[in-house]
N, C-alpha and C positions, 0 to 999 in steps of 0.2 A: 324279403322281410327281413326290416332292419331296427335292430336294438337301440333303443333310447333313453336317457335316464328316466324317463318319466315313462315309458312303455315300447310296445311294438308295432313300428309301421308297417303295414299293408300296402306297397304298391302295385295297383292294379294298372293292367295295359292291356291295350287295344277293345278286342270287342268281347261285352261280357254277356253270354247267352246261353243255351244248354249245354252247351258243351263246355263251360266254364264251370259248372256246376259244383263236379265233385274238386275241380282246382280249387274253388274258393271255400269250399267245407275243411278240406285239408290242409289248405295256410291258414282258416281260424282256426281250428283244435292245434293246428301246432304252435300258434301266437296265444294260441290258451294255456297251453302246455306249460309257458313259461312264466304265467301267475302274475301277469304284467297289473300293473294299478290303470294301464291306458292300452287300448287296441286304437289305433289309429288308422283308417282307409285311407288311402292316396286316390284319390279317382283323376288325378292330373292329365294320365297318358291312358283315359279311357275313349277311345273314339266312338262306341256304343255301346247300349245297354237296352235290354229290352226290359216288359213290364215284369214279366215272368220271375229277373234274376234281380231287379228290384223289390219285389217282393220277397226273395231270398235273402237279401241283403235285410231288408224289415226283421225278417224270422231271423235271424243274429241278432240283430238291434234286441229283440226281446228275449233271446235267449240269454243276452248279458246280462238284462235286466234282471233276471231270476238268479243268476249267479249270485253266490254271497262270499267274500263281499262284491260287489256288481263292477268290473270293469267297465269303464267307460267305452264307449263304441261309436265314434266321430267324424266325419272326413274331415282330414288333414287342413284342406281348405274349403273356402263355402264354394258349393256348390253354384251355377249359373245356368 
């Protein structure tokens, strides 16, 4: 996790699969606790992500939208 003037960057690395769920939730909770304006997800070093974990990321997005004031949750770089 990196703090930037505009928010927090979560650097995701390796494979995002069922084993990563707890770590991803914990990292998001830690970032959220810093009360940032923006939470950026850096997918640059992801080698694999399965559909279940894509759903988890969508759940984090939905959760972010329910927060008041809502942080912006978006990829740091465009997905290809």
